KEKE-198187 format. One line per 3 residues: for each residue x, y, z of C-alpha. Coordinates in steps of 0.02 Angstrom, whole numbers, plus 50000, padded with zeros to 5 digits. Layout:
<sevexs>
X/Y/Z | ... .
</sevexs>
This chain:
<sevexs>
60054/39464/48027 | 60131/39360/47889 | 60231/39210/47958 .
60409/39202/47888 | 60529/39059/47934 | 60717/39061/47908 .
60755/39012/47729 | 60570/39008/47693 | 60564/39196/47646 .
60715/39187/47534 | 60620/39136/47378 | 60493/39281/47405 .
60631/39412/47431 | 60723/39353/47279 | 60562/39367/47176 .
60530/39547/47238 | 60706/39609/47199 | 60699/39524/47029 .
60536/39615/46982 | 60607/39788/47027 | 60766/39762/46927 .
60663/39704/46778 | 60557/39866/46780 | 60711/39977/46791 .
60793/39883/46650 | 60634/39897/46547 | 60627/40087/46571 .
60808/40108/46525 | 60781/40002/46371 | 60630/40106/46320 .
60725/40270/46337 | 60868/40201/46234 | 60749/40146/46097 .
60662/40316/46102 | 60825/40408/46084 | 60879/40293/45943 .
60725/40329/45840 | 60742/40467/45712 | 60654/40622/45769 .
60508/40665/45658 | 60488/40841/45606 | 60381/40934/45726 .
60213/40957/45662 | 60105/41097/45718 | 59959/41034/45822 .
59796/41121/45831 | 59693/41132/45986 | 59584/40984/45941 .
59733/40871/45910 | 59810/40927/46071 | 59648/40891/46161 .
59637/40714/46085 | 59820/40679/46123 | 59798/40733/46302 .
59645/40622/46318 | 59737/40474/46244 | 59883/40500/46362 .
59764/40508/46509 | 59681/40345/46455 | 59849/40261/46434 .
59902/40326/46604 | 59747/40249/46683 | 59778/40087/46590 .
59957/40087/46652 | 59898/40120/46829 | 59776/39977/46816 .
59910/39864/46745 | 60029/39918/46883 | 59894/39879/47014 .
59868/39709/46936 | 60054/39679/46938 | 60064/39726/47123 .
59918/39609/47162 | 60000/39469/47062 | 60164/39502/47150 .
60076/39490/47320 | 59993/39326/47269 | 60160/39259/47207 .
60244/39310/47369 | 60104/39226/47470 | 60117/39070/47361 .
60305/39068/47386 | 60282/39080/47574 | 60151/38942/47567 .
60267/38837/47459 | 60409/38866/47582 | 60299/38810/47727 .
60240/38659/47630 | 60417/38619/47579 | 60491/38629/47754 .
60346/38558/47853 | 60293/38423/47733 | 60277/38249/47817 .
60399/38188/47685 | 60584/38228/47681 | 60647/38314/47521 .
60829/38297/47468 | 60921/38355/47313 | 61068/38238/47273 .
61199/38248/47138 | 61266/38097/47046 | 61383/38057/47192 .
61240/38057/47316 | 61294/38221/47398 | 61155/38320/47480 .
61128/38491/47400 | 60963/38547/47475 | 60841/38472/47600 .
60690/38522/47701 | 60666/38522/47889 | 60579/38352/47886 .
60729/38280/47796 | 60843/38354/47928 | 60737/38275/48066 .
60744/38108/47977 | 60934/38112/47977 | 60945/38183/48154 .
61054/38337/48117 | 61030/38522/48081 | 61001/38565/47898 .
61159/38668/47885 | 61264/38519/47944 | 61190/38401/47816 .
61222/38500/47657 | 61373/38428/47566 | 61368/38258/47654 .
61342/38089/47575 | 61163/38029/47595 | 61224/37848/47597 .
61320/37881/47760 | 61150/37886/47847 | 61091/37724/47767 .
61108/37563/47866 | 61261/37468/47809 | 61160/37318/47753 .
61053/37429/47639 | 61192/37536/47562 | 61217/37422/47410 .
61031/37434/47377 | 61034/37625/47389 | 61186/37641/47276 .
61104/37530/47146 | 60945/37633/47161 | 61039/37798/47138 .
61130/37732/46986 | 60965/37675/46911 | 60889/37848/46935 .
61033/37938/46849 | 61029/37806/46713 | 60859/37872/46665 .
60747/37757/46765 | 60577/37832/46797 | 60457/37796/46940 .
60586/37700/47041 | 60567/37677/47228 | 60642/37571/47365 .
60633/37545/47553 | 60786/37575/47663 | 60834/37580/47844 .
60920/37737/47910 | 61051/37708/48046 | 61053/37861/48159 .
61166/37858/48310 | 61073/37831/48474 | 60907/37796/48389 .
60813/37643/48332 | 60834/37611/48146 | 60704/37704/48045 .
60627/37632/47889 | 60595/37751/47743 | 60523/37733/47570 .
60610/37842/47442 | 60566/37896/47265 | 60687/37999/47162 .
60629/38090/47003 | 60773/38156/46897 | 60790/38345/46867 .
60762/38417/46693 | 60947/38444/46663 | 60987/38269/46727 .
61117/38334/46851 | 61025/38299/47011 | 60886/38192/47079 .
60757/38250/47202 | 60726/38117/47334 | 60560/38109/47425 .
60585/38007/47585 | 60432/37949/47684 | 60453/37877/47859 .
60369/37706/47855 | 60436/37643/48022 | 60267/37643/48108 .
60184/37571/47954 | 60309/37429/47950 | 60289/37403/48137 .
60101/37399/48114 | 60121/37279/47968 | 60237/37169/48072 .
60115/37172/48215 | 59977/37130/48094 | 60080/36985/48026 .
60119/36927/48203 | 59936/36943/48250 | 59885/36848/48096 .
60016/36714/48131 | 59961/36707/48313 | 59780/36691/48263 .
59824/36557/48135 | 59921/36458/48265 | 59779/36473/48390 .
59655/36413/48260 | 59764/36269/48201 | 59817/36217/48376 .
59643/36229/48449 | 59580/36071/48532 | 59417/36081/48438 .
59367/36111/48259 | 59351/36292/48200 | 59253/36322/48039 .
59208/36486/47952 | 59066/36494/47824 | 59041/36634/47697 .
58873/36720/47666 | 58833/36579/47545 | 58870/36454/47687 .
59018/36385/47593 | 59173/36339/47690 | 59301/36480/47707 .
59411/36410/47846 | 59448/36230/47899 | 59578/36211/48039 .
59699/36069/48074 | 59584/35991/48205 | 59448/35970/48073 .
59573/35888/47956 | 59624/35763/48090 | 59445/35740/48150 .
59365/35706/47981 | 59516/35651/47879 | 59468/35785/47749 .
59600/35913/47701 | 59555/36097/47692 | 59587/36093/47504 .
59450/35962/47489 | 59315/36066/47575 | 59354/36253/47555 .
59232/36339/47437 | 59107/36197/47449 | 58938/36187/47536 .
58928/36071/47687 | 58799/35960/47604 | 58915/35936/47454 .
59048/35863/47568 | 58945/35784/47707 | 58772/35732/47644 .
58728/35659/47816 | 58710/35837/47882 | 58545/35857/47790 .
58436/35794/47932 | 58556/35831/48076 | 58495/36008/48112 .
58666/36083/48072 | 58608/36171/47913 | 58458/36249/48000 .
58576/36303/48139 | 58691/36388/48013 | 58545/36477/47929 .
58484/36541/48097 | 58658/36609/48137 | 58671/36691/47965 .
58504/36776/47998 | 58572/36845/48163 | 58481/36725/48275 .
58551/36638/48429 | 58594/36465/48367 | 58586/36312/48480 .
58709/36171/48503 | 58676/36020/48393 | 58736/35844/48429 .
58734/35725/48281 | 58810/35561/48223 | 58930/35568/48077 .
59005/35449/47953 | 59130/35516/47826 | 59119/35396/47680 .
59278/35463/47601 | 59382/35407/47751 | 59269/35282/47839 .
59274/35381/48001 | 59119/35386/48110 | 59063/35443/48282 .
58972/35587/48365 | 59003/35774/48349 | 58943/35933/48436 .
58914/36087/48325 | 58903/36267/48393 | 58882/36421/48280 .
58872/36611/48294 | 58856/36755/48170 | 59021/36822/48099 .
59019/37012/48090 | 59137/37139/48012 | 59198/37302/48089 .
59033/37387/48046 | 58933/37252/48134 | 58868/37178/47971 .
58846/36989/47964 | 58967/36923/47834 | 58959/36739/47875 .
58954/36611/48015 | 59091/36549/48131 | 59070/36379/48209 .
59158/36256/48322 | 59149/36068/48309 | 59197/35947/48449 .
59221/35759/48444 | 59103/35691/48578 | 59115/35509/48525 .
59198/35454/48686 | 59074/35555/48789 | 58925/35477/48700 .
59001/35304/48722 | 59028/35343/48906 | 58848/35405/48922 .
58783/35247/48841 | 58893/35142/48955 | 58833/35244/49104 .
58652/35219/49056 | 58682/35034/49036 | 58775/35028/49202 .
58636/35125/49288 | 58507/35005/49222 | 58611/34856/49277 .
58633/34940/49446 | 58446/34965/49464 | 58417/34785/49416 .
58547/34725/49541 | 58480/34839/49678 | 58304/34778/49652 .
58358/34596/49641 | 58475/34591/49791 | 58416/34524/49958 .
58490/34674/50048 | 58411/34845/50066 | 58508/34976/49967 .
58482/35151/50037 | 58547/35330/50042 | 58526/35458/50180 .
58577/35636/50220 | 58736/35631/50325 | 58680/35780/50429 .
58497/35741/50465 | 58503/35550/50440 | 58341/35566/50341 .
58326/35430/50208 | 58325/35497/50029 | 58321/35330/49936 .
58279/35151/49981 | 58263/34997/49870 | 58108/34891/49852 .
58177/34755/49966 | 58142/34869/50116 | 57956/34845/50093 .
57975/34658/50066 | 58088/34629/50217 | 58011/34748/50344 .
57837/34783/50276 | 57840/34974/50280 | 57798/35067/50116 .
57946/35152/50033 | 57879/35328/50059 | 57874/35298/50248 .
58064/35285/50252 | 58078/35468/50199 | 57994/35529/50359 .
58118/35622/50473 | 58081/35515/50627 | 58063/35347/50540 .
58224/35267/50604 | 58207/35333/50780 | 58028/35268/50788 .
58064/35091/50729 | 58235/35051/50801 | 58231/34928/50945 .
58224/35029/51107 | 58376/34939/51176 | 58481/34983/51022 .
58418/35158/50982 | 58534/35264/51090 | 58697/35172/51059 .
58662/35150/50871 | 58633/35336/50842 | 58783/35380/50950 .
58894/35258/50854 | 58834/35324/50685 | 58859/35506/50737 .
59037/35472/50797 | 59083/35372/50640 | 59022/35498/50510 .
59156/35633/50543 | 59293/35502/50514 | 59230/35485/50335 .
59277/35301/50330 | 59167/35148/50297 | 59091/35072/50453 .
58972/34932/50501 | 58848/34897/50640 | 58718/34769/50690 .
58555/34815/50776 | 58375/34761/50800 | 58229/34837/50704 .
58043/34821/50735 | 57953/34763/50576 | 57779/34820/50529 .
57706/34655/50590 | 57794/34674/50759 | 57935/34553/50726 .
58107/34589/50800 | 58227/34585/50651 | 58415/34587/50665 .
58498/34697/50531 | 58680/34716/50477 | 58722/34887/50401 .
58877/34917/50292 | 58891/35106/50271 | 59001/35220/50164 .
59019/35406/50196 | 59018/35516/50039 | 59099/35687/50057 .
59073/35852/49966 | 59196/35996/49985 | 59287/35902/50121 .
59134/35873/50231 | 59016/35723/50250 | 58866/35740/50134 .
58784/35570/50106 | 58774/35401/50187 | 58755/35253/50069 .
58737/35077/50130 | 58670/34901/50114 | 58564/34826/50252 .
58554/34636/50266 | 58431/34533/50368 | 58539/34428/50487 .
58401/34368/50602 | 58428/34184/50564 | 58615/34203/50581 .
58600/34288/50750 | 58480/34154/50811 | 58599/34020/50752 .
58744/34112/50834 | 58652/34118/50998 | 58625/33931/50990 .
58806/33904/50941 | 58865/34011/51086 | 58772/33901/51207 .
58834/33745/51122 | 59010/33813/51108 | 59016/33855/51292 .
58978/33675/51339 | 59089/33604/51203 | 59232/33720/51245 .
59235/33658/51423 | 59234/33477/51365 | 59366/33510/51231 .
59481/33597/51354 | 59467/33454/51475 | 59490/33325/51337 .
59639/33418/51265 | 59723/33426/51433 | 59694/33240/51456 .
59761/33198/51283 | 59914/33307/51307 | 59947/33230/51475 .
59932/33054/51404 | 60037/33102/51252 | 60173/33175/51361 .
60173/33019/51468 | 60184/32909/51313 | 60327/33013/51245 .
60422/33002/51408 | 60389/32815/51421 | 60449/32792/51240 .
60605/32893/51277 | 60641/32792/51435 | 60620/32630/51339 .
60739/32690/51203 | 60866/32744/51334 | 60855/32574/51422 .
60875/32486/51254 | 61027/32590/51213 | 61103/32556/51383 .
61072/32369/51365 | 61153/32368/51193 | 61301/32463/51259 .
61323/32375/51425 | 61282/32197/51371 | 61309/32173/51184 .
61452/32295/51173 | 61546/32222/51321 | 61514/32044/51262 .
61582/32080/51091 | 61734/32166/51167 | 61773/32011/51273 .
61754/31901/51119 | 61876/32009/51026 | 62003/32002/51170 .
61992/31813/51189 | 62008/31785/51004 | 62160/31894/50989 .
62240/31798/51131 | 62234/31629/51044 | 62397/31537/51018 .
62498/31554/50864 | 62452/31378/50812 | 62272/31431/50778 .
62230/31458/50595 | 62255/31641/50559 | 62116/31647/50434 .
61990/31585/50560 | 62049/31706/50690 | 62043/31853/50570 .
61866/31812/50519 | 61809/31805/50700 | 61892/31972/50736 .
61810/32056/50587 | 61641/31989/50635 | 61665/32053/50810 .
61713/32225/50746 | 61560/32231/50634 | 61449/32182/50780 .
61527/32316/50887 | 61504/32446/50750 | 61322/32397/50725 .
61290/32409/50911 | 61365/32583/50918 | 61264/32639/50767 .
61102/32577/50844 | 61145/32663/51006 | 61178/32830/50919 .
61021/32822/50814 | 60907/32778/50959 | 60975/32902/51084 .
61146/32978/51054 | 61238/33004/51219 | 61286/33180/51164 .
61102/33229/51170 | 61088/33180/51353 | 61256/33245/51408 .
61281/33406/51310 | 61106/33456/51252 | 61010/33486/51089 .
61128/33606/51000 | 61285/33495/51007 | 61178/33345/50960 .
61108/33433/50807 | 61282/33492/50760 | 61345/33311/50772 .
61191/33255/50673 | 61239/33371/50531 | 61412/33291/50520 .
61336/33117/50525 | 61212/33159/50385 | 61355/33223/50277 .
61459/33067/50314 | 61318/32944/50281 | 61223/33030/50141 .
61342/33161/50069 | 61221/33304/50113 | 61309/33458/50181 .
61209/33535/50324 | 61229/33720/50370 | 61179/33746/50551 .
61133/33902/50650 | 61091/33840/50825 | 61120/33991/50936 .
60943/33986/51010 | 60960/33799/51050 | 61119/33820/51150 .
61029/33807/51318 | 60982/33639/51388 | 60800/33583/51371 .
60702/33448/51460 | 60746/33276/51392 | 60577/33237/51313 .
60575/33396/51208 | 60757/33374/51157 | 60722/33197/51100 .
60569/33244/50995 | 60658/33391/50911 | 60815/33288/50878 .
60723/33141/50800 | 60615/33260/50696 | 60768/33354/50631 .
60853/33187/50589 | 60700/33124/50495 | 60685/33287/50397 .
60869/33291/50348 | 60862/33109/50290 | 60710/33155/50184 .
60810/33297/50105 | 60955/33179/50068 | 60841/33048/49989 .
60714/33152/49894 | 60767/33334/49868 | 60911/33298/49749 .
61022/33434/49820 | 61194/33437/49901 | 61156/33563/50039 .
61023/33597/50173 | 60998/33721/50315 | 60959/33686/50497 .
60912/33838/50604 | 60852/33857/50783 | 60773/34020/50848 .
60646/34090/50971 | 60488/34181/50913 | 60365/34258/51038 .
60398/34130/51174 | 60407/33980/51059 | 60560/33875/51015 .
60569/33858/50825 | 60670/33732/50724 | 60681/33758/50535 .
60745/33635/50403 | 60755/33705/50225 | 60825/33659/50055 .
60821/33723/49877 | 60777/33555/49801 | 60635/33487/49697 .
60498/33520/49824 | 60325/33440/49826 | 60141/33480/49845 .
60092/33465/50030 | 59908/33446/49986 | 59943/33299/49872 .
60071/33226/49993 | 59950/33221/50139 | 59799/33183/50033 .
59821/32995/50050 | 59805/32983/50237 | 59878/32810/50244 .
60010/32821/50108 | 60185/32761/50151 | 60265/32916/50076 .
60189/33028/50209 | 60224/32919/50361 | 60382/33011/50416 .
60307/33186/50406 | 60144/33126/50484 | 60240/33050/50629 .
60336/33213/50654 | 60174/33313/50652 | 60094/33200/50782 .
60243/33213/50900 | 60252/33403/50887 | 60064/33427/50905 .
60064/33315/51058 | 60185/33438/51137 | 60065/33582/51099 .
60171/33635/50951 | 60141/33668/50766 | 60214/33607/50600 .
60216/33722/50448 | 60264/33654/50276 | 60305/33780/50138 .
60342/33689/49975 | 60291/33676/49793 | 60363/33576/49648 .
60526/33651/49589 | 60536/33784/49727 | 60619/33693/49870 .
60550/33653/50043 | 60548/33741/50212 | 60478/33646/50362 .
60457/33741/50526 | 60433/33654/50693 | 60381/33760/50842 .
60345/33709/51022 | 60283/33819/51166 | 60395/33873/51309 .
60277/33793/51434 | 60204/33618/51433 | 60071/33595/51569 .
60146/33736/51670 | 60325/33674/51655 | 60447/33781/51556 .
60543/33682/51427 | 60702/33775/51473 | 60786/33711/51631 .
60913/33851/51635 | 60841/34018/51698 | 60963/34109/51583 .
60893/34022/51430 | 60874/34135/51279 | 60694/34081/51257 .
60647/34190/51405 .
</sevexs>
């Protein structure tokens, strides 16, 4: 059955009706012309004429029937063509529109209606520009004006803005009608084509960025092996711009490639072979750059699988080659060092303890050939029987810790000697588990023999030293106490005898009569006062009464005031730990030491302030004198053992050491001085603190 769509059959029906009307009109016209002709006088016809006329009429009738059949066949073909044209018109992939000069739609096909998103009947009479995106309307209006102005072959691309849909891109051409009153627009949807083109552009841009941002050189060669692509990496690597190399053969740009194997590699790839990697040195004379490069190539094929060139990558391996050379050199130096060292360098499996490498010194020190060390039971067989069990146990327990460890053991040499060895072992891990043991073994036989002798000697010497030390400390303590008693007796004598005598002299002189010369009396009084002052000063310096009566802390506090009065040196004191009373001998030594140190600061440090601190540290009483003055070099100061400049400090050191204490001097030129005196809590079993609540406890 013939397919007829709405509107599609209209042209065929119109053609059929038009043909029937034309035949009727033609018949009427023929009858009118026949009637208008003058009638010829009837002529008598004989039988022969009648027979011929009848034959002629029959022939003409057949001709007319044939012509009528041909007309019906032509009409059927025309009707079929019209139907075909209607189908092609409506279902064409392009939209067809007829627009007048104002852009009003007169006719359109179904594809055009689908493009604009409305039914065909609702589009007739509407402005085509109302469906054009606002940004493209000026372009469309200019295009329409150009068409009606007589422009031929014009086309443009527009975006259609349809409500609720993505903008569609169309390409339109608009030939002008013969009468010039309308243009017939052919609109082709190019949305997918533009999307594909955009994707192609994005893909090309993406590929270009990948190529140019690649961290190795990417090079494309044509079938003539001339450069077709040269990425940014190659420009930075060689210093040659792409414009300097594209279209040229590699040997024209880089003559050093002739004997490098690169050209042969390219030819193999162009022939479809599997090319190998080539490492070669390079030196670009144009830029002066040199180094090492790695070249890799593969055939470049088109969509049909045909080889159309070669694609290659180039990497800068200069640093790697330099590192390899350095590694080779380091390995050779290591081998030289290993073979020259007195120790045995070795490696063993951390699981089985089987030796996998041992240096030549093993054979020299112990006599066994190197290949014997690789036997599974070598160590167990030759370790000293007394050390075998504990050594293996110690090694097995140390390996899981994956930390370096050491051990000393005895080994039986090939000649039967008992050799002491010291092993320093590192554990090497793989995948978080112990894999290798690497160590150095040193022959310590002589050292152990010497140590054994020293132990025996030390045992006897230690006993003698302990006894001698006790004796010296006892004598030193006695001397210190005797010295302190003598000083105290001297101070008492000065106070009780000289002081009282001078006081009596002063009283008697002041009681003289008025007739005595005043000048003589005044002179005697002044001399007496000076003698009294001198006696008091000597008394305070030798053994201040405050030290005996109130203890070390008040005495040191008073000493700070005296130092400031006599020398102008301000002393900051922190004596909380010295607040408890100590035995007299210790108090005296610490007091005189502090006084000597503060006087040294006043004379030599060239500062206005010093610090005096007393504290307890792990059962020791500590006294610290510090300043921020010029400082000195202790090594140089005590270098001259008999120099006068070191007498004060040397005397202090001897007193403190005799009490079993220590002296620490921290000083350097320009960085001030800190001197720390520390004495033990106990001296020969007697605690230096008399008070059981002393803070030193």
